[in-house]
Each structure stands twice: as structure tokens, then as C-alpha cells.
DOPA-869543 format. One record per residue (C-alpha): residue in one letter; chain; x, y negated, z negated. Coordinates in Angstrom, 1 decimal. Layout:
REM residues N
A:A:X:Y:Z
...
//
This chain:
REM residues 563
M:A:0.0:0.0:0.0
R:A:2.7:-2.5:-1.0
R:A:4.6:-1.6:2.2
G:A:1.5:-2.5:4.3
V:A:1.2:-5.9:2.6
F:A:4.8:-6.7:3.4
L:A:4.3:-5.8:7.0
I:A:1.3:-8.2:7.4
L:A:3.2:-11.0:5.7
A:A:6.1:-10.5:8.1
V:A:3.8:-10.8:11.1
L:A:2.0:-14.0:9.8
A:A:5.2:-15.8:8.7
P:A:6.0:-17.5:12.0
L:A:2.4:-18.7:12.5
T:A:2.3:-20.1:9.0
T:A:5.6:-21.9:9.6
A:A:4.4:-23.4:12.9
C:A:1.2:-24.8:11.3
A:A:3.2:-26.4:8.6
L:A:5.5:-28.3:10.9
N:A:4.6:-31.8:12.4
P:A:4.0:-31.4:16.2
P:A:5.2:-34.2:18.6
R:A:2.7:-36.9:19.2
I:A:1.8:-39.5:21.9
V:A:2.2:-43.0:20.4
S:A:1.4:-45.2:23.4
I:A:0.1:-45.0:27.0
S:A:0.0:-47.4:29.9
P:A:-2.4:-48.0:31.6
G:A:-4.4:-47.9:28.4
R:A:-7.6:-45.8:27.8
E:A:-10.5:-47.1:29.9
T:A:-8.5:-50.0:31.2
T:A:-9.9:-51.6:34.3
D:A:-8.4:-53.7:37.2
V:A:-5.2:-51.7:37.0
A:A:-2.6:-52.6:39.7
T:A:-2.5:-50.0:42.3
N:A:1.3:-49.8:42.2
Q:A:1.5:-49.7:38.4
P:A:3.5:-46.7:37.1
I:A:2.1:-44.5:34.3
T:A:4.1:-44.4:31.1
I:A:3.7:-42.1:28.0
T:A:5.7:-42.7:24.9
F:A:6.3:-40.0:22.3
D:A:7.3:-40.3:18.7
R:A:10.5:-38.4:19.2
A:A:12.9:-37.0:21.7
M:A:11.2:-34.5:24.0
N:A:11.9:-31.5:26.1
H:A:11.6:-33.2:29.5
E:A:10.8:-30.2:31.5
S:A:7.9:-29.1:29.2
V:A:6.4:-32.5:29.3
E:A:6.7:-33.0:33.1
Q:A:5.2:-29.5:33.8
R:A:2.1:-30.4:31.7
F:A:1.5:-33.8:33.3
G:A:-1.6:-34.1:35.5
L:A:-3.4:-36.8:37.5
T:A:-6.7:-36.7:39.2
P:A:-7.5:-37.5:41.9
V:A:-4.0:-36.6:43.1
L:A:-2.0:-39.0:45.3
P:A:-1.9:-37.3:48.6
G:A:1.2:-39.0:49.8
C:A:3.2:-37.8:46.8
S:A:3.3:-34.1:47.8
G:A:7.0:-33.4:48.6
S:A:7.9:-37.1:48.5
K:A:10.9:-38.5:46.7
N:A:8.9:-41.7:46.1
C:A:6.9:-39.9:43.4
H:A:9.0:-38.7:40.5
F:A:9.5:-38.8:36.7
A:A:12.0:-41.0:34.9
W:A:12.9:-41.1:31.2
S:A:14.0:-43.9:29.0
G:A:14.5:-42.7:25.4
N:A:11.2:-41.1:24.3
T:A:9.2:-42.7:27.2
L:A:8.2:-40.8:30.3
T:A:7.4:-42.9:33.4
Y:A:5.6:-41.5:36.4
I:A:6.8:-43.5:39.4
H:A:4.9:-43.6:42.8
A:A:6.8:-46.1:44.8
H:A:5.2:-47.2:48.1
I:A:2.4:-44.7:47.4
N:A:-0.4:-46.7:45.8
F:A:-3.4:-45.6:43.9
D:A:-6.6:-46.1:45.8
V:A:-8.4:-49.4:45.2
S:A:-11.5:-49.4:42.9
T:A:-11.0:-45.8:41.9
A:A:-11.2:-44.1:38.5
Y:A:-8.2:-41.9:37.6
Q:A:-7.7:-39.4:34.8
V:A:-4.3:-38.7:33.3
L:A:-3.9:-35.4:31.6
M:A:-1.2:-34.0:29.2
H:A:-1.9:-30.3:28.9
A:A:-1.3:-28.5:25.6
G:A:2.1:-26.9:25.0
Y:A:4.4:-29.8:25.6
A:A:7.4:-29.6:23.2
D:A:9.9:-31.8:21.6
A:A:13.7:-31.3:21.9
T:A:13.7:-28.7:19.0
G:A:11.0:-26.7:20.7
Q:A:8.1:-27.7:18.5
Q:A:4.9:-27.8:20.5
N:A:1.7:-29.8:20.6
G:A:-1.2:-27.5:21.1
L:A:-3.9:-30.1:21.9
E:A:-5.1:-31.2:25.3
H:A:-4.9:-35.0:25.9
S:A:-6.6:-37.1:28.7
W:A:-7.6:-40.6:29.3
R:A:-9.1:-42.7:32.2
F:A:-8.4:-46.0:33.9
T:A:-9.8:-47.8:36.9
T:A:-7.8:-49.5:39.6
E:A:-8.2:-53.0:41.0
G:A:-10.3:-53.9:44.0
R:A:-9.0:-55.2:47.3
P:A:-7.6:-58.8:47.4
A:A:-10.0:-61.3:49.0
L:A:-9.8:-64.7:50.6
V:A:-12.0:-66.6:48.2
A:A:-11.8:-70.2:49.5
V:A:-10.6:-72.2:52.5
D:A:-10.2:-75.9:52.6
P:A:-11.6:-77.3:54.9
P:A:-14.5:-74.9:54.3
D:A:-16.2:-72.8:56.9
N:A:-18.1:-74.9:59.5
A:A:-16.7:-78.2:58.2
T:A:-16.9:-81.1:60.7
A:A:-15.1:-84.4:61.1
V:A:-11.9:-82.9:59.7
A:A:-9.0:-85.3:60.1
P:A:-6.7:-84.0:62.9
D:A:-3.6:-84.6:60.8
R:A:-4.6:-82.7:57.7
N:A:-3.5:-79.3:56.4
I:A:-5.4:-76.1:55.6
V:A:-5.4:-74.4:52.2
L:A:-6.1:-70.7:51.8
S:A:-6.9:-69.3:48.3
F:A:-6.9:-65.6:47.5
S:A:-8.1:-63.6:44.5
R:A:-4.6:-62.6:43.6
P:A:-0.9:-63.3:44.6
M:A:-0.1:-62.3:48.1
R:A:3.1:-61.2:49.9
A:A:4.4:-64.2:51.7
D:A:6.1:-62.0:54.4
S:A:2.7:-60.4:55.3
M:A:0.9:-63.7:55.3
R:A:2.9:-65.2:58.1
A:A:2.1:-62.4:60.5
A:A:-1.6:-62.2:59.4
V:A:-2.6:-65.9:59.8
Q:A:-3.5:-67.4:63.1
L:A:-4.8:-70.8:64.1
S:A:-6.6:-71.1:67.4
P:A:-6.6:-72.7:69.9
D:A:-3.0:-71.5:69.5
T:A:-1.2:-74.1:67.3
P:A:2.3:-73.8:65.9
F:A:2.3:-74.1:62.1
L:A:4.3:-73.7:59.0
L:A:3.1:-71.6:56.0
R:A:4.0:-72.6:52.5
S:A:3.0:-71.2:49.1
K:A:2.0:-73.6:46.3
P:A:5.1:-74.7:44.4
G:A:5.0:-73.4:40.8
G:A:1.9:-71.3:41.7
D:A:1.3:-67.6:41.3
G:A:1.4:-66.9:45.1
A:A:-2.3:-66.8:45.5
Q:A:-2.5:-70.1:47.5
F:A:-1.0:-70.9:50.8
E:A:-1.1:-74.0:53.0
I:A:-1.2:-74.0:56.8
I:A:0.8:-77.0:58.0
P:A:0.3:-77.6:61.8
T:A:3.6:-78.9:63.1
A:A:1.7:-81.2:65.5
V:A:-1.4:-83.3:65.0
L:A:-4.5:-81.3:65.9
Q:A:-6.6:-82.3:68.9
P:A:-9.5:-84.7:68.0
N:A:-13.1:-83.4:68.3
Q:A:-11.9:-79.9:68.8
S:A:-13.2:-76.6:67.2
Y:A:-10.6:-74.5:65.5
T:A:-10.6:-71.0:64.0
V:A:-8.5:-69.8:61.1
S:A:-8.0:-66.0:61.2
V:A:-6.6:-64.0:58.4
D:A:-6.0:-60.4:59.4
R:A:-5.4:-57.9:56.6
P:A:-2.4:-59.5:54.7
L:A:-1.0:-57.6:51.7
D:A:-1.1:-58.6:48.1
I:A:2.0:-58.1:45.9
H:A:0.7:-54.6:45.1
E:A:0.6:-53.8:48.8
N:A:-3.1:-53.8:49.1
A:A:-4.6:-55.3:52.3
V:A:-7.5:-57.7:52.5
Y:A:-10.5:-55.9:53.9
G:A:-10.8:-56.5:57.7
R:A:-10.2:-59.7:59.5
V:A:-11.6:-62.9:57.9
Q:A:-12.4:-66.0:60.0
T:A:-13.5:-69.5:59.2
R:A:-14.1:-72.4:61.5
F:A:-14.0:-76.2:61.4
R:A:-14.2:-79.0:63.9
T:A:-11.9:-82.0:63.9
G:A:-13.1:-85.6:64.1
S:A:-11.4:-88.7:65.5
L:A:-7.7:-89.4:65.0
G:A:-6.8:-92.0:62.4
L:A:-3.3:-93.0:61.8
T:A:-3.6:-95.7:59.2
R:A:-0.7:-96.3:56.9
K:A:1.5:-93.7:58.5
I:A:5.2:-94.0:59.5
G:A:6.2:-93.0:63.1
Y:A:9.7:-91.9:63.9
L:A:11.8:-90.3:66.5
V:A:12.2:-86.5:66.1
A:A:15.4:-84.7:67.1
Q:A:17.4:-81.6:66.4
P:A:20.8:-81.9:64.7
G:A:23.3:-83.2:67.2
Q:A:20.7:-83.6:69.9
P:A:18.8:-86.6:71.3
A:A:15.2:-87.3:70.3
F:A:12.6:-85.3:72.1
A:A:9.4:-86.3:70.2
V:A:7.6:-88.9:68.2
G:A:6.5:-87.8:64.7
I:A:4.3:-89.2:62.0
V:A:4.6:-88.8:58.3
D:A:2.3:-89.9:55.5
P:A:4.3:-91.7:52.8
H:A:1.9:-90.3:50.3
A:A:2.8:-86.8:49.2
D:A:0.6:-83.9:50.2
G:A:-1.5:-82.8:47.2
F:A:-0.7:-79.1:47.6
L:A:3.0:-79.2:48.1
G:A:3.8:-82.4:46.2
R:A:5.8:-83.8:49.2
S:A:5.1:-85.1:52.7
T:A:4.4:-82.9:55.6
P:A:5.5:-84.6:58.9
K:A:3.9:-83.7:62.2
I:A:4.7:-84.3:65.8
I:A:2.2:-86.6:67.7
Y:A:3.9:-86.7:71.1
R:A:6.7:-84.5:72.5
L:A:8.4:-83.9:75.8
S:A:7.6:-80.7:77.6
A:A:9.9:-77.8:77.1
Q:A:11.5:-78.4:80.6
S:A:11.8:-82.1:80.0
Q:A:13.6:-81.5:76.7
L:A:16.4:-79.8:78.6
E:A:16.9:-82.8:80.9
D:A:15.6:-85.9:79.2
A:A:15.5:-87.7:75.8
L:A:13.4:-90.4:74.2
L:A:15.4:-93.6:73.6
S:A:12.8:-95.9:72.1
F:A:9.1:-96.2:71.1
D:A:6.6:-98.6:69.7
W:A:2.9:-98.6:68.7
S:A:0.1:-100.5:70.5
P:A:-1.5:-103.1:68.1
D:A:-4.5:-100.8:67.5
A:A:-2.3:-97.7:67.1
Q:A:-4.2:-95.8:69.8
R:A:-1.3:-95.7:72.2
L:A:2.5:-95.3:72.3
V:A:5.0:-96.8:74.6
V:A:8.1:-94.7:75.0
V:A:11.3:-94.8:77.1
Q:A:12.1:-91.4:78.6
A:A:15.5:-91.2:80.1
P:A:17.8:-88.6:81.5
R:A:20.2:-87.2:78.8
N:A:23.3:-89.3:78.4
A:A:21.6:-92.2:80.3
D:A:21.0:-95.6:78.6
S:A:17.7:-96.3:80.4
G:A:14.8:-94.6:82.0
P:A:11.1:-94.7:82.9
I:A:8.7:-96.4:80.4
Q:A:5.5:-94.4:79.7
I:A:2.3:-95.2:77.9
V:A:0.8:-92.4:75.9
D:A:-2.8:-92.0:74.6
V:A:-2.1:-90.5:71.1
A:A:-5.5:-88.9:70.9
T:A:-5.6:-87.1:74.2
G:A:-1.8:-86.9:75.1
T:A:-2.6:-88.6:78.5
V:A:0.5:-90.2:79.9
I:A:0.5:-93.2:82.2
R:A:3.7:-94.1:84.1
P:A:3.4:-97.7:85.2
G:A:6.6:-97.6:87.3
I:A:8.9:-99.7:85.1
N:A:12.2:-98.7:83.6
G:A:14.1:-99.9:80.5
S:A:16.4:-99.0:77.7
S:A:14.3:-100.3:74.7
V:A:10.6:-101.2:74.4
Y:A:8.4:-103.3:72.1
W:A:4.6:-103.7:72.1
S:A:3.6:-107.2:71.2
Q:A:0.6:-108.2:69.1
D:A:-0.8:-110.0:72.2
G:A:-1.1:-106.6:74.0
T:A:1.9:-107.1:76.4
I:A:4.9:-104.9:76.5
I:A:8.4:-106.4:76.2
Y:A:11.2:-104.3:77.3
R:A:14.9:-104.6:78.0
R:A:16.3:-103.6:81.3
D:A:19.9:-104.0:82.5
G:A:20.6:-106.6:79.8
T:A:17.5:-108.7:80.6
L:A:14.1:-109.1:79.0
R:A:10.9:-108.4:80.9
R:A:7.2:-108.6:80.1
F:A:4.6:-106.1:81.3
R:A:0.8:-106.5:81.0
P:A:-0.9:-103.1:80.9
T:A:-4.3:-104.7:81.8
T:A:-3.1:-106.3:85.0
L:A:0.1:-104.4:85.7
E:A:1.9:-107.8:86.0
D:A:5.6:-107.4:85.4
V:A:7.8:-110.6:85.1
A:A:11.4:-111.4:84.1
L:A:11.8:-113.4:80.9
T:A:15.6:-113.9:81.0
D:A:18.3:-113.9:83.6
S:A:21.5:-111.9:83.5
V:A:23.5:-115.1:84.2
D:A:22.4:-116.4:80.8
G:A:24.1:-113.5:79.0
R:A:23.3:-109.9:78.3
V:A:20.4:-109.4:75.9
N:A:21.2:-107.1:72.9
D:A:19.0:-105.0:70.7
P:A:17.2:-105.5:68.4
I:A:14.6:-107.8:69.8
A:A:12.3:-109.5:67.3
L:A:8.7:-110.3:68.4
S:A:6.9:-113.0:66.4
P:A:3.8:-111.8:64.5
D:A:1.5:-113.9:66.8
G:A:3.2:-112.5:69.9
K:A:4.1:-116.0:71.2
S:A:7.8:-116.0:70.6
I:A:10.8:-113.6:70.9
A:A:14.0:-113.9:68.9
Y:A:17.0:-112.2:70.5
S:A:20.7:-112.4:71.0
T:A:22.8:-112.4:74.1
T:A:26.5:-111.7:74.6
D:A:28.4:-114.0:77.0
T:A:31.4:-113.1:79.2
Q:A:33.7:-113.8:76.2
G:A:31.8:-111.3:74.1
V:A:30.3:-113.9:71.8
S:A:26.7:-113.3:70.5
R:A:24.3:-116.2:70.5
L:A:20.8:-116.3:68.9
W:A:17.9:-117.5:70.9
I:A:14.1:-118.1:70.4
L:A:12.0:-117.7:73.5
N:A:8.6:-119.4:73.7
L:A:6.5:-117.2:75.9
D:A:3.8:-119.8:76.7
L:A:6.4:-122.3:77.9
R:A:8.8:-119.8:79.3
S:A:11.6:-121.7:77.6
R:A:14.3:-120.7:75.2
Y:A:16.3:-122.6:72.6
R:A:18.9:-122.0:70.0
P:A:18.0:-122.7:66.3
I:A:18.9:-126.3:65.7
G:A:22.3:-126.7:64.1
L:A:23.4:-123.1:64.5
D:A:26.8:-123.1:66.3
D:A:28.2:-119.9:64.9
P:A:27.7:-116.6:66.7
A:A:24.6:-114.8:65.5
D:A:22.4:-111.7:66.2
H:A:20.1:-109.1:64.6
P:A:17.0:-111.3:64.1
A:A:14.0:-110.4:62.1
W:A:10.8:-112.4:61.8
S:A:9.0:-112.9:58.5
P:A:5.3:-111.7:58.5
N:A:3.9:-115.2:58.6
G:A:6.2:-116.2:61.5
T:A:7.8:-119.2:59.8
K:A:11.2:-117.7:59.0
L:A:13.9:-115.8:60.8
A:A:16.5:-113.6:59.2
F:A:19.7:-113.0:61.1
R:A:23.4:-112.1:60.9
R:A:25.7:-115.1:61.2
L:A:29.3:-114.5:62.1
T:A:31.1:-117.2:60.1
A:A:34.8:-118.0:59.9
T:A:34.9:-116.0:56.6
G:A:33.0:-113.0:57.9
P:A:29.4:-111.8:58.6
E:A:26.6:-113.1:56.4
L:A:22.8:-113.0:56.1
W:A:21.1:-116.3:56.9
I:A:17.5:-117.4:57.0
Y:A:16.2:-120.0:59.4
D:A:13.0:-121.7:58.3
L:A:11.1:-123.0:61.4
S:A:8.8:-125.1:59.2
A:A:11.7:-127.1:57.8
S:A:14.3:-129.4:59.4
G:A:17.8:-130.4:59.0
A:A:20.0:-128.8:56.4
G:A:16.9:-127.5:54.6
A:A:16.0:-125.3:57.5
Y:A:18.8:-122.8:56.5
R:A:19.4:-120.5:53.5
R:A:22.4:-118.3:53.0
G:A:21.4:-114.8:51.9
G:A:24.8:-113.5:51.0
P:A:28.0:-111.9:52.6
L:A:26.2:-109.0:54.2
D:A:27.2:-107.5:57.6
V:A:23.6:-107.1:58.8
R:A:22.9:-104.1:61.0
G:A:19.1:-104.2:60.5
A:A:16.6:-106.3:58.5
A:A:12.9:-106.1:57.6
W:A:10.7:-108.4:55.6
L:A:8.2:-107.6:52.9
N:A:4.7:-109.1:53.2
D:A:5.5:-111.7:50.5
N:A:7.6:-113.6:53.1
S:A:10.4:-114.0:50.6
T:A:12.0:-110.6:50.3
V:A:14.2:-109.1:53.0
F:A:15.6:-105.6:53.1
V:A:19.0:-105.6:54.8
A:A:21.0:-102.6:56.1
T:A:24.8:-102.7:56.3
G:A:27.3:-100.1:57.5
T:A:26.5:-96.9:59.4
G:A:26.1:-93.2:58.7
D:A:26.9:-91.9:55.2
S:A:28.4:-95.4:54.4
A:A:25.2:-97.3:55.3
A:A:23.7:-99.3:52.4
L:A:20.4:-101.0:51.9
Y:A:20.0:-104.3:50.0
R:A:17.0:-106.2:48.7
V:A:17.4:-109.9:49.0
N:A:15.1:-112.6:47.5
I:A:15.8:-115.5:49.9
F:A:14.9:-118.1:47.3
S:A:17.3:-116.8:44.7
A:A:20.0:-115.1:46.8
G:A:22.8:-117.0:45.1
E:A:21.6:-116.1:41.6
A:A:21.9:-112.9:39.5
G:A:19.5:-110.3:40.8
G:A:18.9:-112.2:44.0
V:A:20.8:-109.6:46.1
V:A:20.5:-106.0:44.8
K:A:21.8:-102.9:46.4
V:A:19.0:-100.3:46.3
T:A:20.7:-97.3:47.7
G:A:23.7:-95.3:46.4
S:A:21.7:-93.2:43.9
K:A:21.1:-89.5:44.0
D:A:17.6:-89.9:45.4
A:A:18.7:-92.5:48.0
P:A:22.5:-92.0:48.7
N:A:22.5:-94.4:51.7
G:A:20.1:-96.3:53.9
S:A:19.8:-97.9:57.4
T:A:17.2:-99.2:59.9
P:A:14.6:-100.6:57.4
N:A:11.1:-101.1:58.6
T:A:8.1:-102.5:56.8
P:A:4.3:-103.0:57.4
V:A:2.3:-106.1:56.7
Y:A:-0.3:-104.1:54.6
D:A:2.0:-102.3:52.2
R:A:4.8:-103.4:49.9
R:A:7.0:-100.4:50.7
V:A:9.9:-100.0:53.1
G:A:10.7:-97.0:55.3
F:A:14.4:-96.4:56.2
V:A:16.8:-93.7:57.3
G:A:19.0:-91.9:54.9
Q:A:21.8:-89.4:55.7
V:A:21.3:-86.0:54.0
D:A:24.2:-83.6:54.6
H:A:25.1:-85.8:57.5
L:A:21.6:-85.5:59.0
P:A:19.4:-88.6:59.4
Q:A:16.0:-88.3:57.6
V:A:13.1:-90.7:56.9
Y:A:12.8:-92.2:53.4
V:A:10.4:-94.6:51.8
M:A:10.8:-96.7:48.6
N:A:8.8:-99.4:46.8
G:A:9.3:-103.0:47.5
D:A:11.3:-103.5:44.4
G:A:13.7:-100.8:45.4
S:A:12.3:-98.2:43.0
R:A:11.1:-94.6:43.6
P:A:12.9:-93.7:46.8
Q:A:11.4:-90.6:48.3
Q:A:12.6:-88.4:51.2
L:A:9.7:-87.9:53.6
T:A:11.3:-85.6:56.2
E:A:13.8:-82.8:55.7
W:A:15.7:-80.2:57.6
E:A:14.2:-76.7:57.1
A:A:15.0:-73.4:58.8
D:A:11.5:-73.3:60.4
Y:A:11.3:-77.0:61.0
P:A:14.9:-78.0:61.9
Y:A:14.5:-81.6:62.8
T:A:16.0:-85.0:62.0
G:A:14.2:-88.3:61.7
L:A:15.3:-91.6:63.3
A:A:13.9:-95.1:63.9
P:A:11.1:-95.3:61.4
N:A:8.2:-97.5:62.6
W:A:5.1:-98.1:60.5
V:A:1.8:-97.8:62.3
P:A:0.4:-101.4:62.7
V:A:-3.0:-100.7:61.2
G:A:-3.5:-100.3:57.5
//
């Protein structure tokens, strides 16, 4: 009898020992139990309370429904980090909007062989497909400004590389695609590189782009809008070129930052054809007084003059009136003043009348030419046979010219004040070049004011008729100065406004009559770009920039005349 008892105890001893020991336990799981909206590429992790026998755990792991692409694929595998098992399914996603069950079958063991005899399972549900949730302008919008951008908003962050191939704007329009700075990647802006056609219907197509979890938007989504009339108020026009190449287009840029990107988004409003870009270049341009047309000089490459053309900015229609020149200006009276072979001429688009204003025997006319605000006078300089520059004022009604009374020194680079009573210019004195102001409403010695020892290369007035922005030097050494003509000889009367990190240099200033800001050109990495700053010299901002997908420079800023 006693022998039988000992035998029974010997058989039960191992079982009693196993029940007495603490089996390994699961302490955390991801995705969690009953979690919803789980990313379709999210790995599954299971953390245990101790070191485990890896093989015993992996053999007892289960997932339903199974991932079909995982069978025999190296993309699906287990990885361990300490006590944590991770099931990785790279590039083989869970299905969207699907309930999955994770199982850990009984019998998995720790590193010492102790087993857990219980079945474990939990469920989670994956995310739905990404969706395009908003478009601005919205579907079927009308009277959309032709120079505006289009914002796409998605339900979750999207892969930028898939977005570029998935988005289309038709009629076919080149565009840039930018994600929102500082955003989560769920918003993108379509930036047409050229102004859209006025009164034209456009379609935005978004064809199955991928989110960051590699899920595609369902099907092809389309929205439509129709543009209105073209308005260019308070924009800055400029010549567009590629680095090291002559200008091939006229661009516009809004000095106010785009609300989505927080910076300006320049666009092309007129460009030479692809064939013409190989042979020709744009030398000069100006706006008509109503900003509905452009006048441009298109010349063969390496030539200093060529045909003058009038462009309707809304339709792109080009008129060739049969006149040639090297630089062109559109006067407030509606006539076009242009320089040809060192002389000035005047063309009337309404009557096609073309007359000479100067004669080559009176000296070669230089750029820049300054047209008075009322269109009745022109200030310009000529160079005589001895190479001396003389400043002249031409009265267009009387067809007579005269030199500013009392000005005997050589002079050039004239610039009219907005009210037409003052003329800024460079005076070449015995001590060097200087900025001077000629007041046409005064007489005698009181008609002149010295602005300071500045070698003027360009000048532009603010609409207060007392402040002049003056450019000196060239290239990276160019500098911009703000001059108060009434206190130029006092402290603060002449202030250098470039040389900072935000505006390292500056040239070719240009101002409108409706805004107290100045546009100018700054060199960035030796490439010219368009800038703007406040009338007091504060807050300089770069408006154009070289980008890999928009590799252009900006030259000759010229504010649109309507505000």
C-alpha cells in the first residue's frame, strides 16, 4: 500500500511543480484591444514580462485574416528587442477598414521553458482610405482670379512624391506643387507657373495619390472652377530669365505673401515661344496706363535692339506695329516712347503715328529715360562726341528741349517725383558723382538741392515727393540708400537700407504712386532676384527665388500702374 502511494506522488510531482511556478505573461500589446483607425502599415508588437523562447512565441502567433502578400515574402518577419516581439509587414499593408484578430496560442514559453497554457486574442480595426476633403476654390466656383493658387486638403498626410504624379490641371497648365510649411502633409497648394486664362473653365483631377501609409485615395476625384477677368492691381512686373541667360518672359509677383506658403508665388504673364527663346530675348518692357497691355522689345540674342511688340495680357494677343528699338516706355498720355539708334521716338498706338523726338547730331540718348507723370515731358541724358553726358528736359507739346537752368556739370540718370515738380539725377562734379535734386517750381540757387555723394545708378521716388531711393554700385556690391531730400545733409537724411542678411544688396529701385514700398533687385548667390521693402527701409522681403523646379532669376522690377 505504501509503495503505491509513493508511485502516485512520483507521477504527480512534475504537474504540481508546474502549477506552482509563475508562467510568462503578456504585459502590453500594440495595436491595443478594440483599437480603431489603426494605420494599415503599423507593425504588431507584443511585450512579455520576461525573456522569452523566441521560436515558441513565433510559432504560436496568429493573425486573421492573413495578409496574402506575406506568404513566402521576406517583407513579413519577426523581430525582437528585449522582451518585445514585433511582427513587421513592410510594403504589405493591412486592408483598409478591416477588423483583424491577433492570436497568441497556448504553450508559448519563456527562456527557461516555463509555458503559458492560456489562449490570448484581441481585435483591432484599420483606418479607412484617405480622401480629398476640400478644394479651394470649391467645386463649380466662378469668377476665380486667374492669378490665384489652388489648395487641396486631404483627410490625412499624403506622400508628396505620389501627389505630383496624381494631380493634373486642365486645360494643361504647368504648375508647382507645395505642401504647407509646418503642416502635417495633409494640405498641398497647386501653383500655376503662369497666369490662368481669364473666363476659362478649369478642371482639377486627383488620381489615386497615396497617403504616408501607402493607401490610395479611392478612384479619380475631379473638381471644376471658372476664372473671371484678369486683375493685376498692386503687383510687380519683372523680366524673367534663367541663370546666365537673357530674359525670355515677363513675370508678375504679389508683394503680399501667399497665405498658404507664407511667401510670394511669382507667375509668368507673357513669354516667348519655345522656338523664340532659342533665338531671341526680351530687352525691355513697360505697362500701359490701364495695365491691360504690355509693350516689349524682342531682339535677337546678343543684339541691342529689335522689334517692339504690344501684348494684350488677358488674351496673349501680340501686335507688331513695325517699329524697332532698344528700350521702351509707355507714357501716361497713351503714347509709347522708345529709344532707337541713340535717338528718342514717339509712337501713337491709336493712329500708328511714329515721329522722331531727337536727332543723333544732338548727342546719343542714354538709358534710363524718365517720363513725367503727366506725360508732357521727358527727362533724359545724351552723350556727346567727347563722351560727356548732358541732362535735358524735352517738352513734348512744344517739341523743344532745354537743360536745367544753371546746370553746367555733366549729369544723367534722371527720375521724376510723383507730382512732377522735382527731378533727381546724378551730377558729375569735380569732386565726384553726387545725387542732386532739381525743383522745377523754384528758381535760382533755390532750385537745386544736394542729396549726397552718391554715384547714382538708379533712382525712384516715394509718393511723398520728398524721399528718393538711390542705387549705387553693381552686382553683389550694389547698395540702396533712402534719401530725404529736405534733410539730406543732416543725421538720418541719407540712410543705407541694404547690407543686412535679409537684403544684402540692392539695385534698380522702382516705386508705385499708390504704395509706400519699393521694389528692387538683390543678388542671391550671384543670381538677381526681386525684393520689396517698406518706404522707411524696414522689412525687406525676397519675392522671387531660384528653385530646382522654377529655376529663374528676376530683373527690372516695374510696378503695375493701377492700385
